[in-house]
C-alpha positions in Angstrom: 0.0 0.0 0.0 1.4 3.4 -1.0 1.5 6.0 1.7 0.1 9.5 1.1 2.9 11.7 -0.1 3.8 15.0 1.6 2.9 18.2 -0.2 6.5 18.7 -1.5 6.8 15.1 -2.5 3.4 15.2 -4.2 4.4 18.2 -6.3 7.6 16.5 -7.4 5.7 13.3 -8.4 3.1 15.3 -10.3 5.8 17.2 -12.2 7.4 13.8 -13.1 4.3 12.3 -14.5 4.6 11.1 -18.1 2.8 8.7 -20.4 3.7 6.3 -23.0 1.6 4.9 -25.9 2.4 1.3 -26.5 1.1 -1.6 -28.7 -1.0 -4.4 -27.2 -0.4 -7.0 -29.9 -3.6 -8.8 -30.9 -5.9 -6.4 -29.3 -8.8 -4.9 -31.4 -10.8 -2.7 -29.0 -13.7 -1.2 -31.0 -14.7 1.6 -28.7 -12.6 4.4 -27.2 -12.3 4.4 -23.5 -9.7 4.1 -20.7 -10.1 0.4 -19.7 -7.7 -0.4 -16.9 -5.6 -3.5 -17.4 -6.3 -6.0 -14.7 -3.5 -6.9 -12.2 -1.3 -9.7 -13.4 1.4 -12.0 -12.1 4.9 -12.1 -13.6 8.0 -14.1 -12.9 11.0 -12.4 -11.2 14.7 -13.3 -11.5 15.8 -16.0 -9.1 12.4 -17.7 -9.1 9.1 -16.8 -7.6 6.6 -14.2 -8.9 5.0 -10.9 -8.2 1.6 -9.4 -8.8 1.6 -6.0 -10.5 -1.2 -3.5 -10.9 0.3 -0.9 -13.3 -1.6 2.2 -14.4 -2.0 0.9 -17.9 -5.2 1.5 -19.9 -6.4 0.0 -23.2 -7.5 2.9 -25.3 -8.7 1.8 -28.7 -7.6 -0.7 -31.3 -4.3 -2.1 -30.1 -3.2 1.1 -28.4 -2.5 1.1 -24.7 -1.7 4.2 -22.5 0.9 3.6 -19.8 1.4 6.1 -17.1 5.0 6.4 -15.9 7.2 8.5 -13.6 10.3 10.2 -15.0 13.5 9.8 -13.0 17.1 10.9 -13.9 17.9 7.3 -15.0 14.7 5.8 -16.4 10.9 6.0 -16.8 9.4 3.9 -14.1 6.0 2.2 -14.3 3.4 3.9 -12.2 1.2 1.6 -10.1 -2.5 2.2 -9.6 -2.1 2.7 -5.9 0.5 5.5 -6.6 -2.0 7.2 -8.8 -4.7 6.9 -6.1 -2.3 8.4 -3.6 -1.8 11.4 -5.8 -5.6 11.8 -6.0 -5.8 11.5 -9.8 -8.3 9.8 -12.0 -6.8 8.3 -15.2 -8.1 11.0 -17.5 -6.7 13.8 -15.2 -3.4 12.0 -15.0 -3.1 11.8 -18.8 -4.0 15.5 -19.1 -1.2 16.3 -16.6 1.3 14.1 -18.3 0.6 15.9 -21.6 1.0 19.3 -19.9 4.3 18.1 -18.5 5.4 16.9 -21.9 4.4 20.3 -23.5 6.4 22.1 -20.8 9.4 19.9 -21.6 9.2 19.6 -25.3 7.0 22.5 -26.5 3.7 22.3 -28.2 3.4 19.9 -31.1 3.7 21.2 -34.6 2.3 19.9 -37.9 4.7 19.3 -40.8 4.3 18.0 -44.3 5.4 14.4 -44.7 5.1 13.0 -48.3 1.4 13.4 -49.0 0.5 13.3 -45.3 0.9 15.5 -42.3 3.2 14.6 -39.4 2.8 15.7 -35.8 6.2 16.5 -34.3 7.9 18.0 -31.2 11.3 18.5 -29.7 11.1 15.1 -28.0 10.7 12.8 -31.1 10.5 9.6 -29.0 7.3 10.9 -27.5 5.6 12.2 -30.6 3.0 9.4 -30.5 1.8 10.8 -27.1 0.0 13.6 -28.9 -2.5 11.0 -30.1 -4.3 11.4 -26.8 -4.3 15.3 -26.9 -8.0 15.9 -27.7 -7.6 19.6 -27.9 -5.0 19.2 -30.6 -7.3 17.0 -32.7 -10.3 19.3 -32.1 -8.3 22.2 -33.6 -7.4 20.0 -36.7 -11.0 18.9 -37.0 -12.1 22.5 -37.2 -9.9 22.8 -40.3 -11.2 19.5 -41.8 -14.8 18.9 -40.6 -15.1 15.7 -42.6 -12.8 14.0 -40.2 -9.2 13.0 -39.8 -7.5 9.7 -40.6 -4.7 9.1 -38.1 -1.9 6.5 -37.8 0.8 5.8 -35.2 2.9 3.0 -36.8 5.9 4.0 -34.7 6.4 5.7 -31.3 8.1 8.5 -33.2 5.6 8.8 -36.1 2.1 10.3 -35.7 0.6 10.9 -39.1 -2.7 12.1 -40.4 -4.6 13.2 -43.5 -8.1 14.7 -44.0 -10.7 12.0 -44.4 -11.8 13.6 -47.7 -8.3 13.2 -49.2 -8.9 9.9 -51.0 -5.4 9.6 -52.4 -3.7 10.2 -49.0 -6.0 7.8 -47.2 -5.4 5.1 -49.8 -1.6 5.5 -49.3 -2.1 5.1 -45.6 -4.1 2.0 -46.0 -1.3 0.5 -48.1 1.7 2.0 -46.3 1.0 2.1 -42.6 1.1 -1.7 -42.0 4.5 -1.8 -43.7 5.9 1.1 -41.7 4.7 -0.7 -38.6 6.2 -4.0 -39.6 9.6 -2.4 -40.3 9.7 -0.3 -37.1 11.4 -2.9 -34.8 11.5 -1.8 -31.2 9.8 1.5 -32.2 6.7 -0.4 -33.5 3.3 0.9 -32.2 0.1 0.3 -34.2 -0.7 -0.9 -37.7 -4.3 0.3 -37.5 -5.9 3.4 -39.0 -8.0 5.6 -36.7 -10.7 8.1 -37.6 -11.3 11.2 -35.5 -14.7 12.5 -36.3 -17.6 14.1 -34.3 -15.2 14.5 -31.4 -14.6 10.8 -31.0 -12.1 8.1 -32.1 -13.1 5.0 -34.1 -11.1 2.3 -35.8 -11.1 2.8 -39.6 -8.8 -0.1 -40.5 -8.1 -2.7 -37.9 -4.5 -3.6 -36.9 -2.8 -6.4 -38.8 -3.3 -9.6 -36.8 -0.4 -10.5 -34.6 1.8 -13.2 -36.0 1.2 -16.7 -34.6 3.8 -17.9 -32.2 6.0 -20.8 -33.3 4.8 -24.0 -31.8 
């Protein structure tokens, strides 16, 4: 059980809050929501096991939001009871993590990328995080009311095109699964997502996870 932090410690923990967007291979979540991953047991070195309850949330498709704490040496997984001790619900924690990223890396910008648009910031390894920045997408939606087709094939590549740009969307349908397949450790999602009417839906499901060798 995590103890209640002191005011100074709490402020430091809140300032260190970050998020990561990660792939949950094989997942195909149809509706957008923050569905907390159930606690699970994992093996530990030397034998034995430990039960973990990380602040991980299935978002949509095969995308998973993971809340973490930044330290000088690493990003550490945040446990659900740590989040409770900070008095934060999941959506508020994600909003704070985005604010912390914006303070550290600046606001995201939109840059041309072939026949698509790419969302970029000073912290390239976290560019995919802007997928969960609803205010950002609402601003883009005001420019393209038909909707936006969005892809995050890599953690450092957040791409989009207006839903009405048939040629760009067709190139995404063909090219995003390949970008995902070639991304190695940077791989994120092979799906295409549609932001329309202020909500996310899956436009093209993720490529099925490869079967494990038996």
